[in-house]
C-alpha positions in Angstrom: 0.0 0.0 0.0 1.1 3.5 -0.7 0.9 6.2 1.9 -2.2 7.7 0.1 -4.1 4.4 0.3 -3.3 3.9 4.0 -4.4 7.5 4.8 -7.6 7.0 2.8 -8.4 3.7 4.5 -7.9 5.3 8.0 -10.0 8.3 7.0 -12.9 6.1 5.8 -12.8 4.2 9.0 -12.9 7.4 11.1 -15.9 8.8 9.2 -17.7 5.5 9.6 -16.9 5.4 13.3 -18.0 9.0 13.8 -21.3 8.3 12.0 -22.0 5.3 14.1 -21.3 7.3 17.3 -23.5 10.2 16.1 -26.4 7.8 15.5 -25.9 6.3 18.9 -25.8 9.8 20.5 -28.9 10.8 18.5 -30.9 7.8 19.8 -29.8 8.5 23.4 -30.7 12.2 23.1 -34.1 11.4 21.7 -34.9 8.9 24.5 -33.6 11.4 27.1 -36.0 14.1 25.7 -38.9 11.6 25.9 -38.1 10.9 29.5 -37.8 14.6 30.4 -41.1 15.5 28.6 -42.9 12.8 30.5 -41.5 14.1 33.7 -42.4 17.7 32.9 -46.0 16.8 32.1 -46.4 15.3 35.6 -45.2 18.6 37.3 -47.1 21.8 38.0 -46.5 24.3 35.1 -44.5 26.7 37.2 -42.1 24.0 38.5 -41.7 22.5 35.0 -40.9 25.9 33.6 -38.3 26.5 36.3 -36.7 23.1 35.6 -36.6 23.8 31.8 -34.9 27.2 32.4 -32.3 25.5 34.7 -31.5 22.8 32.1 -31.2 25.5 29.4 -28.8 27.6 31.6 -26.7 24.5 32.2 -26.6 23.7 28.5 -25.6 27.2 27.5 -22.9 27.3 30.1 -21.4 24.0 29.0 -21.6 25.1 25.4 -19.8 28.3 26.0 -17.0 26.4 27.9 -16.6 23.9 25.1 -16.3 26.6 22.5 -13.4 28.4 24.2 -10.0 27.8 22.6 -7.8 27.0 25.5 -4.7 26.0 23.5 -4.2 29.5 22.2 -3.6 30.9 25.7 0.0 31.9 26.4 1.8 29.7 28.9 3.0 31.6 32.0 
């Protein structure tokens, strides 16, 4: 095999593996949403709204943390 064929084979495997992981994550996310919606429907409206706002705040906070580029900070 040449270097190009080896790289291509590894690349295809990576894409397949990422696709498989994404599908698994999508299924887990869908089931989690179903569980949460069922739980929210059993709560009083005010309590359900407060819980949704708390979950949203947590998601936004973790998303902001993940988007920061930490490797570009200078080392002191």
